[in-house]
C-alpha angles and dihedrals in degrees: 000000000000136000136192123199133188139127114298090241090062091057097041091225126155123251090253101069092179088070092063116090127220095255092057091045090052091052092048092050094044095051099076090041097067094107096037124101109295092236090064093049089048090061090059097041093050094049117111109247091220089061097050116099137167130214134176120256114202124210134180126247115263116266131204118260115262131213110274129214138178117297093212127042123237 
């Protein structure tokens, strides 16, 4: 099993990820890996297109650090 994560803009994928087929997803994942170790690229190239899927991962916006204190009282 392998996974590749980055911002959607980096991949140039549409909002509707279900509309993207496995072959296109394979190409998108393999693109940034051209100068990586060949064994890693081989994982992607050998994957069955019918088994490759994409799904959105949501994250929060960064927040500023806050003043910390003890969790337990003394």
